[in-house]
N, C-alpha and C positions, 0 to 999 in steps of 0.2 A: 171527583172522578167522572169521566164522560164516556159511557159505554156507547159503542158504535151501533146504531140501530140498523136493522135490515142488512146486516154485515155480509160481505162476500169474501170468501177465500178461494184463490185459484192455486192448484198444485200443478206445477209444470213438470211433466215427465210421468208416464204411466207404467213405469217399471215396478219392481217389487217395493222400492222405498216410496215412490210417489203414490202408488195404489194403497199401500198401508197407511200413509199419511191421510189420504182422503177417507179411508175406512175409519181410522181413529177419530177424525174430525166429525164424521157423521154420528158415530156412536156417542161421542162426548158432547155433541151439540156445540162444537167450537165456533161455528159460524152459521148464520141462517141459510146461506147459500154456499154450497161447495161445488167447485168446478174442477175438472181434470182436463189438462191440455197436453197433447203430444202430436208430433208430426206423423206418427204411425197410426193412420186412420183406423184400420181394422182393430188394432190392439186397444186403442183408447176407447173406441165405441163399445167394445166388449167389456172392458173394465167398468165403464159407466153403467152399462146395462146390468151387470152383475151386482153392482152397488145399489142401483135403483130398486132391484127386486127385493131388497131387504129393508127398504125405508118404512115399511109398516111398523117396524120394531125399533126404529132409531130416533123417535121424537119428531121435532118439527123441521129439522134441516132437510134440504133437498139437494139433489145431485144432478149436474149436467156436465157436458163436455164434448170434446171433439178435436179435430185437427185444424180447425179454422181459428186464427188468432183472435177473432171476435169473442171467443170463449172467455178471454182474459179481461175484457172491457168491464169497467166498473168495479174492479177488485179493490178492496181495502188492504188486503195482504196477499202477496204472491210468494209461495214457497217453491224454490227451485230445486228439483231433484234430478233434472235431466243430465245425462252424461254417461260415459263408459263406467261400468261398475268395477269395483276392486276385485281382482282375482286372487285365488289362494296364494299366499306367500308374497303378494305385491303390497308395497307400502302405499299410503295415500299420496305421498309426494311423487311416486312414480306415475301416478295418474295425471300429473299436472299438465303436461303438454297437450294431451288430447282434450281434456275438459276445459282448458283455458281457451282453446279455439272455439269450442261450442259456446262458451260464455260470451265471448266477444261478438259472436253472431246473434245470440239470443237477446242480450240485454237491450240493445236499441229497439228491437221489435216489441219487446214487452213494454218498454217505457212509452212507446208511441200510443199504445192502447190503454195503458194503466199508469198515467204520469204521476198520480198522487198516491200510489200504493207504497206500503212498506214492504221491502224485499228481504226475505230470509233465505240464505243460501245453505243448502244441505249437501249439494254435490261436492264430492271430495276432489282435491284437498281444499276443504271449505275455507280455511284461513287465507290461503294464497289467492283463491278465486275471489274472495271478498275484496281484497286489496285491488286486484286488477279490475273488478267490476266497478268499484267505487271511483277509481281513477278515470275509467272510460266513460262514466255517466255523469260525473261531478255531482252525484247525489250527496247530500249531507251524510256523514258517517252514521248518524243515528237512524237513517232510513234504509240502509243497506248493510246487513250484518249476517253473520253465520250462526247456525245452531250451536257451533262450537263444542264445548265440553258439557253441555246440559245432560246428554246421555251418559258420558263418562262419569259425571258426578252421581247420576242415579245408580250406575253400576257400583261405584264406591260405597254409597250409602247402603245399598242392598247387602254387600259383603260385610260391612261393619255391623249392620243391624243383626245379621244372623250370628255373628261372633259374640256380640255384646248382649244378646238376648233382649233386644228392644225393637220397637216398630221402626220402620225405615224413616218415618217422618220425625222421629226423635233424634236422628243423627244429623248433625250440622257440620258438614264438611264439603269442601269443593275441590274438584280437579281444575287446574288453571293451565294457561299456556297454550301450546299447539294442541289441536285435536289430532293427536298422532304420537309419534315416538318420543318426543321431548316433553310431553305433558307431565304434570306432577301434582300431588296433593298439597294443599295448603295446610300442612299438619299443625303449624304453629297456632292456627285459629280454629282447629277442629274440636268440637265438643259433642258429648252425648248428653242431651238435656243442657244443663249449664256446667257440666263437669268436663274439664279437659280430658282428651281422649285417653291419655296414658294414666290418668288417675281413676278411670272407671274400673269398677270391680264387678265382673259378671258373676252370676250365680254359679256357673260351672265353667271349667276350663282355665281358671286363673286369669290374672290381669293381662291386658295386651302389652306387648313389648315393641320396642323400636324395630327390631328385626322382623317381627311379624307384620308390622305396618309396611315395611319395605316390600315384603312379599305380596301384600294386598295391592300395593301400588303397581307392581309388575303385572299382577293378574288383571287389574283394570286396564292397564295400557294395552295388554295383549288380548283382551277379550274378543275384540272384533275378528282378529285372525283366527281364533278358535272357532267362532261361529261360522265364518266364511269357509273354513276348511271342512266343516261338517255338513253345511247346507247350501253353500254357494253364495250367500248374501246375508247381511243383517238387514232386517226390515221392520219387524214388529216394534221393537223398543225405540228405534229412531222415528218410526211413524207416530207413536204416541207422544214422544218427546217433542216432536215438531208441532203436533196439535196443541200441546200445552203452551208452547211459546206463542202460538197464534192467539190463544185465549187471553194471555197476558196483554197482548196488543189490543185486541178488539174490546176487551172489558176494561181497558185502561187501568190495569191492576197496580201498576208501579211495583211489580214483583221483582225480587232480586234473583237473577239467574246468571250463570257463567256463560253468556253468549260472547261471540267473537266480533268485535268492532275494530275498525281502523283507529289505532290509538294516537292521541296527540299529547305528547309530554306526560305520559303516564309513568311515573317514577323514572322520567328521563327517556322513555321509549316513545318513538313517533314513527308514523308511516308504515306500520306493520299491524296486521290483524291478529290479535291474541284473545283468548278467553280469559276474562277477569270478571269478578262479580259486578253486575250492571243492573240498573233499574230499567225494566221493560214495561212500556206503557203505550198509549195511543200515539205518542210522539216518536216511538221507536225505542232504541236502546242507548243508554248513557252509562259509561263506566263509572264506578264509584271511586273517585280519586283518593279517598281517605283509606282505601283498603291497605292494610298493613302486611308487610312481609318481613320475615327475619332475614339476616344477611345471606344465608344459604339459599333461601327461596328466591330472593331477588336476583341472585346470580343465575339460578335455573331459569327464571323468567327471561333474563337477558340472553341466555343461551338459546332459548326457544325462539326469541325474536331474531337473533342472528341467523339461525337455520332457515327460518321462513323468508327473511329478507333476501337471502341468497337465491332461493328458489324463484321468488317473484322477479328478481332482477334478470334471471336467465330467461324469463318468459316475456319480457317487455320488448 
């Protein structure tokens, strides 16, 4: 493993998600240097100042930023959060047109100042934007990928852990597919410890059932809508999720995460970005080709691919 020394993370976009990502990265020590870039000068300078005021308490990481693209220079990882935010009742796909235009303008500028960085796209719809960004930049798929269903998987594990009476880290389950309405849990491979999920016997509440798992899947899928309805945006959990992805890259962890890369002949699926278990390291993200799906799950994955392929085609 080759940890990147004197590492630099730049977060693009000083809105609620970008600022939360920078905040999480500072607290966790995700990178030695954290930078925040946004075209809105007054906003980004205020966020950087606010973050800097707390660095006495956040370890050795430092924070800088501004509205000059030079902020991005020298980055090892660039996390992109810039774009219009999702409104109450709006799907991620409905954001596609506006944010695709922003991405087309932004990516060439970022590549000019940080040509060797690994790019992590958080802006929604992240799967579609990853395909368009990869096509427009010709970056290898492992070097430009989306945060995908890393957060959705955390939501799933949190719900299951509470029901099963175990720690979240003891739940081994993934959400895969689109980061959105066609996502689904990979139930056939889900375990608590080493026990298949339907065989687990909680101390209280009786065993989990297939119907209960279906309800959990819906709760996970719709979680963002509930948060957005109540507070206008999701930011804390996606911020810390993004920081965690950054750590896997900068520390060359070879961690398995359900990030979203442009797939090439993954169970026959190509040319579309979907979240599947992938190895995340200093080289980027590589899907695990040996990931097994039962026939129903494979049909759901292809359904997800078809939905996103259609959206991407409409934006080209």
